[in-house]
ROMARMAR-617567 format. One record per residue (C-alpha): residue in one letter; x, y, z. Coordinates in steps of 0.02 Angstrom, whole numbers. Example, Ala and Ser with C-alpha at 12.3 -4.5 7.8 and 13.67 -1.06 7.14 Angstrom:
2
node residu:a; east:615; north:-225; up:390;
node residu:s; east:684; north:-53; up:357;
END
This chain:
385
node residu:x; east:1484; north:-85; up:185;
node residu:x; east:1402; north:-47; up:354;
node residu:x; east:1394; north:-190; up:478;
node residu:x; east:1218; north:-227; up:542;
node residu:x; east:1185; north:-245; up:726;
node residu:x; east:1210; north:-429; up:772;
node residu:x; east:1125; north:-424; up:941;
node residu:x; east:944; north:-480; up:960;
node residu:x; east:831; north:-589; up:854;
node residu:x; east:754; north:-531; up:689;
node residu:x; east:589; north:-603; up:627;
node residu:x; east:584; north:-625; up:437;
node residu:x; east:426; north:-685; up:347;
node residu:x; east:383; north:-706; up:162;
node residu:x; east:225; north:-810; up:155;
node residu:x; east:114; north:-765; up:7;
node residu:x; east:122; north:-874; up:-149;
node residu:x; east:133; north:-757; up:-299;
node residu:x; east:111; north:-789; up:-484;
node residu:x; east:191; north:-641; up:-572;
node residu:x; east:193; north:-598; up:-757;
node residu:x; east:88; north:-557; up:-909;
node residu:x; east:-62; north:-674; up:-911;
node residu:x; east:-54; north:-717; up:-726;
node residu:x; east:-237; north:-668; up:-703;
node residu:x; east:-286; north:-815; up:-814;
node residu:x; east:-232; north:-931; up:-673;
node residu:x; east:-381; north:-881; up:-565;
node residu:x; east:-483; north:-1038; up:-602;
node residu:x; east:-334; north:-1145; up:-552;
node residu:x; east:-310; north:-1045; up:-392;
node residu:x; east:-493; north:-1059; up:-342;
node residu:x; east:-488; north:-1247; up:-367;
node residu:x; east:-328; north:-1262; up:-266;
node residu:x; east:-406; north:-1165; up:-123;
node residu:x; east:-573; north:-1257; up:-135;
node residu:x; east:-667; north:-1094; up:-165;
node residu:x; east:-831; north:-1132; up:-253;
node residu:x; east:-926; north:-969; up:-223;
node residu:x; east:-813; north:-816; up:-208;
node residu:x; east:-859; north:-640; up:-161;
node residu:x; east:-785; north:-529; up:-297;
node residu:x; east:-727; north:-367; up:-215;
node residu:x; east:-685; north:-218; up:-325;
node residu:x; east:-731; north:-35; up:-352;
node residu:x; east:-848; north:43; up:-478;
node residu:x; east:-706; north:118; up:-580;
node residu:x; east:-618; north:-48; up:-606;
node residu:x; east:-782; north:-135; up:-643;
node residu:x; east:-828; north:-2; up:-770;
node residu:x; east:-671; north:-43; up:-869;
node residu:x; east:-729; north:-223; up:-886;
node residu:x; east:-569; north:-291; up:-809;
node residu:x; east:-650; north:-366; up:-655;
node residu:x; east:-790; north:-450; up:-752;
node residu:x; east:-668; north:-523; up:-878;
node residu:x; east:-558; north:-595; up:-741;
node residu:x; east:-705; north:-671; up:-647;
node residu:x; east:-788; north:-737; up:-805;
node residu:x; east:-628; north:-828; up:-851;
node residu:x; east:-639; north:-929; up:-690;
node residu:x; east:-821; north:-934; up:-635;
node residu:x; east:-992; north:-964; up:-708;
node residu:x; east:-1110; north:-814; up:-718;
node residu:x; east:-1206; north:-869; up:-562;
node residu:x; east:-1056; north:-928; up:-463;
node residu:x; east:-984; north:-764; up:-398;
node residu:x; east:-1064; north:-637; up:-282;
node residu:x; east:-1015; north:-456; up:-316;
node residu:x; east:-969; north:-311; up:-204;
node residu:x; east:-911; north:-170; up:-318;
node residu:x; east:-927; north:-20; up:-202;
node residu:x; east:-754; north:-11; up:-123;
node residu:x; east:-724; north:173; up:-82;
node residu:x; east:-557; north:259; up:-122;
node residu:x; east:-510; north:239; up:61;
node residu:x; east:-590; north:83; up:139;
node residu:x; east:-714; north:121; up:277;
node residu:x; east:-790; north:19; up:416;
node residu:x; east:-962; north:45; up:339;
node residu:x; east:-905; north:-29; up:173;
node residu:x; east:-822; north:-176; up:261;
node residu:x; east:-984; north:-212; up:356;
node residu:x; east:-1087; north:-201; up:196;
node residu:x; east:-970; north:-316; up:102;
node residu:x; east:-965; north:-439; up:247;
node residu:x; east:-1154; north:-448; up:243;
node residu:x; east:-1147; north:-483; up:56;
node residu:x; east:-1020; north:-621; up:91;
node residu:x; east:-1132; north:-703; up:220;
node residu:x; east:-1296; north:-679; up:127;
node residu:x; east:-1220; north:-751; up:-31;
node residu:x; east:-1155; north:-907; up:54;
node residu:x; east:-978; north:-867; up:-2;
node residu:x; east:-829; north:-975; up:44;
node residu:x; east:-688; north:-864; up:-19;
node residu:x; east:-643; north:-692; up:-88;
node residu:x; east:-568; north:-628; up:-250;
node residu:x; east:-507; north:-448; up:-232;
node residu:x; east:-478; north:-358; up:-396;
node residu:x; east:-415; north:-179; up:-395;
node residu:x; east:-299; north:-64; up:-301;
node residu:x; east:-250; north:-67; up:-119;
node residu:x; east:-421; north:-4; up:-66;
node residu:x; east:-514; north:-155; up:-134;
node residu:x; east:-384; north:-277; up:-70;
node residu:x; east:-380; north:-198; up:103;
node residu:x; east:-570; north:-198; up:109;
node residu:x; east:-567; north:-383; up:64;
node residu:x; east:-449; north:-414; up:211;
node residu:x; east:-573; north:-327; up:325;
node residu:x; east:-712; north:-440; up:260;
node residu:x; east:-605; north:-593; up:287;
node residu:x; east:-569; north:-538; up:464;
node residu:x; east:-749; north:-502; up:515;
node residu:x; east:-814; north:-660; up:431;
node residu:x; east:-703; north:-767; up:542;
node residu:x; east:-689; north:-666; up:703;
node residu:x; east:-824; north:-597; up:818;
node residu:x; east:-839; north:-424; up:892;
node residu:x; east:-819; north:-251; up:821;
node residu:x; east:-692; north:-208; up:687;
node residu:x; east:-606; north:-78; up:796;
node residu:x; east:-562; north:-215; up:922;
node residu:x; east:-435; north:-282; up:797;
node residu:x; east:-346; north:-117; up:759;
node residu:x; east:-160; north:-121; up:798;
node residu:x; east:-172; north:33; up:909;
node residu:x; east:-300; north:-58; up:1017;
node residu:x; east:-193; north:-214; up:1038;
node residu:x; east:-289; north:-302; up:901;
node residu:x; east:-140; north:-393; up:826;
node residu:x; east:-147; north:-525; up:962;
node residu:x; east:-336; north:-544; up:940;
node residu:x; east:-322; north:-600; up:759;
node residu:x; east:-291; north:-781; up:800;
node residu:x; east:-361; north:-878; up:652;
node residu:x; east:-337; north:-878; up:464;
node residu:x; east:-456; north:-755; up:383;
node residu:x; east:-562; north:-807; up:234;
node residu:x; east:-457; north:-876; up:92;
node residu:x; east:-425; north:-734; up:-28;
node residu:x; east:-350; north:-718; up:-201;
node residu:x; east:-284; north:-541; up:-229;
node residu:x; east:-266; north:-474; up:-405;
node residu:x; east:-194; north:-296; up:-411;
node residu:x; east:-238; north:-176; up:-552;
node residu:x; east:-122; north:-37; up:-491;
node residu:x; east:65; north:-36; up:-457;
node residu:x; east:68; north:51; up:-290;
node residu:x; east:16; north:-21; up:-124;
node residu:x; east:73; north:-201; up:-142;
node residu:x; east:-69; north:-251; up:-27;
node residu:x; east:-81; north:-418; up:-118;
node residu:x; east:75; north:-477; up:-23;
node residu:x; east:54; north:-371; up:135;
node residu:x; east:-7; north:-427; up:305;
node residu:x; east:-91; north:-260; up:345;
node residu:x; east:-251; north:-170; up:296;
node residu:x; east:-285; north:16; up:318;
node residu:x; east:-469; north:51; up:356;
node residu:x; east:-555; north:212; up:410;
node residu:x; east:-646; north:182; up:574;
node residu:x; east:-729; north:322; up:673;
node residu:x; east:-640; north:459; up:576;
node residu:x; east:-467; north:381; up:594;
node residu:x; east:-368; north:278; up:470;
node residu:x; east:-318; north:125; up:571;
node residu:x; east:-195; north:-15; up:539;
node residu:x; east:-253; north:-196; up:551;
node residu:x; east:-104; north:-312; up:549;
node residu:x; east:-79; north:-499; up:557;
node residu:x; east:0; north:-638; up:457;
node residu:x; east:-176; north:-711; up:456;
node residu:x; east:-232; north:-568; up:342;
node residu:x; east:-109; north:-613; up:204;
node residu:x; east:-200; north:-664; up:44;
node residu:x; east:-181; north:-850; up:11;
node residu:x; east:-129; north:-816; up:-169;
node residu:x; east:-81; north:-662; up:-270;
node residu:x; east:-97; north:-651; up:-459;
node residu:x; east:10; north:-504; up:-517;
node residu:x; east:-25; north:-472; up:-701;
node residu:x; east:55; north:-314; up:-771;
node residu:x; east:-69; north:-318; up:-916;
node residu:x; east:-207; north:-266; up:-795;
node residu:x; east:-117; north:-100; up:-766;
node residu:x; east:-113; north:-48; up:-949;
node residu:x; east:-274; north:51; up:-932;
node residu:x; east:-219; north:149; up:-779;
node residu:x; east:-224; north:336; up:-821;
node residu:x; east:-61; north:435; up:-814;
node residu:x; east:-103; north:527; up:-653;
node residu:x; east:-146; north:368; up:-558;
node residu:x; east:5; north:282; up:-632;
node residu:x; east:114; north:420; up:-561;
node residu:x; east:27; north:429; up:-392;
node residu:x; east:24; north:241; up:-363;
node residu:x; east:203; north:229; up:-426;
node residu:x; east:260; north:357; up:-298;
node residu:x; east:170; north:253; up:-167;
node residu:x; east:278; north:104; up:-216;
node residu:x; east:437; north:208; up:-217;
node residu:x; east:397; north:280; up:-45;
node residu:x; east:367; north:106; up:26;
node residu:x; east:536; north:48; up:-35;
node residu:x; east:627; north:203; up:31;
node residu:x; east:542; north:204; up:202;
node residu:x; east:565; north:19; up:233;
node residu:x; east:747; north:31; up:182;
node residu:x; east:776; north:174; up:303;
node residu:x; east:688; north:88; up:448;
node residu:x; east:815; north:48; up:586;
node residu:x; east:750; north:-129; up:612;
node residu:x; east:871; north:-267; up:566;
node residu:x; east:823; north:-363; up:408;
node residu:x; east:959; north:-364; up:274;
node residu:x; east:857; north:-472; up:155;
node residu:x; east:713; north:-347; up:162;
node residu:x; east:835; north:-203; up:132;
node residu:x; east:902; north:-292; up:-23;
node residu:x; east:724; north:-310; up:-90;
node residu:x; east:686; north:-128; up:-48;
node residu:x; east:839; north:-65; up:-141;
node residu:x; east:792; north:-169; up:-293;
node residu:x; east:619; north:-91; up:-284;
node residu:x; east:694; north:84; up:-275;
node residu:x; east:798; north:50; up:-431;
node residu:x; east:647; north:-14; up:-528;
node residu:x; east:526; north:122; up:-473;
node residu:x; east:649; north:266; up:-497;
node residu:x; east:702; north:198; up:-667;
node residu:x; east:530; north:162; up:-740;
node residu:x; east:399; north:275; up:-661;
node residu:x; east:415; north:412; up:-792;
node residu:x; east:407; north:288; up:-935;
node residu:x; east:253; north:205; up:-861;
node residu:x; east:169; north:375; up:-838;
node residu:x; east:206; north:443; up:-1012;
node residu:x; east:192; north:279; up:-1108;
node residu:x; east:64; north:171; up:-1020;
node residu:x; east:75; north:36; up:-1153;
node residu:x; east:257; north:1; up:-1115;
node residu:x; east:269; north:-182; up:-1062;
node residu:x; east:438; north:-166; up:-973;
node residu:x; east:382; north:-10; up:-880;
node residu:x; east:221; north:-91; up:-820;
node residu:x; east:313; north:-251; up:-772;
node residu:x; east:447; north:-161; up:-673;
node residu:x; east:325; north:-45; up:-584;
node residu:x; east:215; north:-190; up:-529;
node residu:x; east:370; north:-282; up:-468;
node residu:x; east:427; north:-127; up:-372;
node residu:x; east:254; north:-115; up:-294;
node residu:x; east:259; north:-296; up:-238;
node residu:x; east:436; north:-277; up:-171;
node residu:x; east:390; north:-124; up:-69;
node residu:x; east:254; north:-224; up:19;
node residu:x; east:365; north:-377; up:44;
node residu:x; east:474; north:-267; up:155;
node residu:x; east:331; north:-195; up:260;
node residu:x; east:381; north:-309; up:403;
node residu:x; east:532; north:-196; up:425;
node residu:x; east:416; north:-51; up:463;
node residu:x; east:376; north:113; up:377;
node residu:x; east:405; north:289; up:442;
node residu:x; east:351; north:470; up:460;
node residu:x; east:281; north:484; up:283;
node residu:x; east:150; north:353; up:319;
node residu:x; east:122; north:412; up:497;
node residu:x; east:62; north:578; up:424;
node residu:x; east:-23; north:508; up:268;
node residu:x; east:-135; north:394; up:370;
node residu:x; east:-227; north:531; up:469;
node residu:x; east:-228; north:646; up:317;
node residu:x; east:-315; north:508; up:220;
node residu:x; east:-453; north:501; up:351;
node residu:x; east:-502; north:686; up:342;
node residu:x; east:-690; north:704; up:325;
node residu:x; east:-751; north:768; up:158;
node residu:x; east:-577; north:767; up:82;
node residu:x; east:-541; north:599; up:-3;
node residu:x; east:-353; north:616; up:-23;
node residu:x; east:-262; north:485; up:-126;
node residu:x; east:-136; north:391; up:-19;
node residu:x; east:1; north:381; up:-150;
node residu:x; east:-13; north:566; up:-190;
node residu:x; east:2; north:608; up:-5;
node residu:x; east:158; north:500; up:7;
node residu:x; east:235; north:590; up:-141;
node residu:x; east:201; north:762; up:-67;
node residu:x; east:262; north:717; up:108;
node residu:x; east:418; north:620; up:58;
node residu:x; east:536; north:768; up:27;
node residu:x; east:512; north:843; up:200;
node residu:x; east:534; north:674; up:285;
node residu:x; east:691; north:636; up:185;
node residu:x; east:764; north:803; up:240;
node residu:x; east:719; north:767; up:422;
node residu:x; east:793; north:590; up:422;
node residu:x; east:957; north:618; up:330;
node residu:x; east:1067; north:647; up:483;
node residu:x; east:1013; north:478; up:554;
node residu:x; east:1051; north:374; up:399;
node residu:x; east:1191; north:455; up:300;
node residu:x; east:1264; north:291; up:234;
node residu:x; east:1093; north:230; up:179;
node residu:x; east:1064; north:394; up:87;
node residu:x; east:1223; north:361; up:-12;
node residu:x; east:1155; north:191; up:-62;
node residu:x; east:987; north:268; up:-110;
node residu:x; east:1075; north:394; up:-222;
node residu:x; east:1165; north:253; up:-313;
node residu:x; east:1001; north:156; up:-333;
node residu:x; east:911; north:308; up:-401;
node residu:x; east:1055; north:353; up:-515;
node residu:x; east:1095; north:526; up:-448;
node residu:x; east:1266; north:598; up:-405;
node residu:x; east:1344; north:570; up:-234;
node residu:x; east:1313; north:751; up:-184;
node residu:x; east:1138; north:770; up:-255;
node residu:x; east:999; north:817; up:-135;
node residu:x; east:872; north:675; up:-120;
node residu:x; east:727; north:783; up:-59;
node residu:x; east:751; north:899; up:-208;
node residu:x; east:759; north:749; up:-325;
node residu:x; east:591; north:685; up:-260;
node residu:x; east:510; north:858; up:-271;
node residu:x; east:572; north:878; up:-450;
node residu:x; east:510; north:703; up:-494;
node residu:x; east:338; north:747; up:-425;
node residu:x; east:336; north:902; up:-536;
node residu:x; east:387; north:803; up:-690;
node residu:x; east:250; north:677; up:-656;
node residu:x; east:118; north:812; up:-640;
node residu:x; east:82; north:780; up:-456;
node residu:x; east:33; north:919; up:-333;
node residu:x; east:173; north:1025; up:-263;
node residu:x; east:106; north:1027; up:-86;
node residu:x; east:-35; north:991; up:33;
node residu:x; east:-116; north:1159; up:-4;
node residu:x; east:-136; north:1109; up:-186;
node residu:x; east:-228; north:953; up:-124;
node residu:x; east:-350; north:1059; up:-25;
node residu:x; east:-283; north:1023; up:149;
node residu:x; east:-328; north:1170; up:263;
node residu:x; east:-185; north:1231; up:374;
node residu:x; east:-290; north:1228; up:532;
node residu:x; east:-295; north:1037; up:534;
node residu:x; east:-106; north:1015; up:537;
node residu:x; east:-86; north:1014; up:728;
node residu:x; east:-219; north:878; up:741;
node residu:x; east:-135; north:778; up:602;
node residu:x; east:31; north:794; up:694;
node residu:x; east:-50; north:728; up:854;
node residu:x; east:-120; north:576; up:765;
node residu:x; east:43; north:547; up:671;
node residu:x; east:137; north:538; up:835;
node residu:x; east:22; north:395; up:888;
node residu:x; east:33; north:301; up:723;
node residu:x; east:126; north:134; up:727;
node residu:x; east:234; north:188; up:579;
node residu:x; east:316; north:320; up:692;
node residu:x; east:401; north:182; up:791;
node residu:x; east:508; north:129; up:643;
node residu:x; east:553; north:299; up:571;
node residu:x; east:739; north:317; up:537;
node residu:x; east:752; north:453; up:669;
node residu:x; east:649; north:481; up:828;
node residu:x; east:510; north:603; up:789;
node residu:x; east:401; north:709; up:903;
node residu:x; east:234; north:794; up:878;
node residu:x; east:323; north:959; up:852;
node residu:x; east:433; north:877; up:719;
node residu:x; east:279; north:812; up:631;
node residu:x; east:196; north:982; up:632;
node residu:x; east:352; north:1061; up:558;
node residu:x; east:363; north:929; up:421;
node residu:x; east:180; north:955; up:380;
node residu:x; east:207; north:1143; up:365;
node residu:x; east:360; north:1112; up:257;
node residu:x; east:247; north:1006; up:145;
node residu:x; east:111; north:1139; up:121;
node residu:x; east:196; north:1200; up:-37;
node residu:x; east:193; north:1366; up:-127;
END
């Protein structure tokens, strides 16, 4: 077993209280009472609300006139949507937030919680602008209820929001939801494609955090457990969405991937963030991660050979199997795109994406130092047939 570096001081935080299991969403009334939330803003998207899930969850805990609704979360949260939802929060006299949906709704809720408690412009709090130190107070108390098994934002201290044409990272322990209700039953209605795409998001989180060179053995143990669960259950969840064990394990893998975010991500996310902010091309974050992961795994292997051996054991492949090929074949089996070209990404934007990726905070914790030229090559390797 490799010996971790013993010099320096590692910061390890696990702060969110989570209720996990079938029926966990029924605890919302209890959570609202515990947090003294009498008038929540319910944040979701139109797709989730159309299924009836969000209304059922809110109705189980609130009277019909008690909650204020914002159900227009876009697929990738934007500053405009955060501002609109914040206005709804203030106009409605809200004293808390319930976020129901995928990472987009939960991240948007974090943005609302931030602006409702801090002055100034949203961009002032972006990590790339030194905003981490400006988030000094607890944001609005939020209960996060995920309906997808992908981002794990319900236990994450970061929010990704598109501001001025860039997908920016807002990060602080003050953005952590006060409570998370993780109910696998809420993911039963997720269509196969979104099950696969969000599941690959969870798998990528676990792999990238495990490969990060920062020292955090407990986070690595959680990440490896998440890899085992996601790799072992993603196909079952995609092909048999009613499978209780598959939905349970995928939601657990999603949560575990986010629990390890403090260890940092890597080049996959550094490229996926600017790609997700392309104008007129709403690219799904999990799908981008799936498409980009093979090229990044190939680039990083020389820097983390021992960790690749452990990943192969967790995934269940042979000691000599090629991990990038395994991921590419898994994408194909799940029916995901075979490259950026299939997602409609024009080749002429790749140099600009590489430039932005080099500046992304996730680049700092990639397993191997990466330059703009490296990013451009990985992007071209990810274009596909």
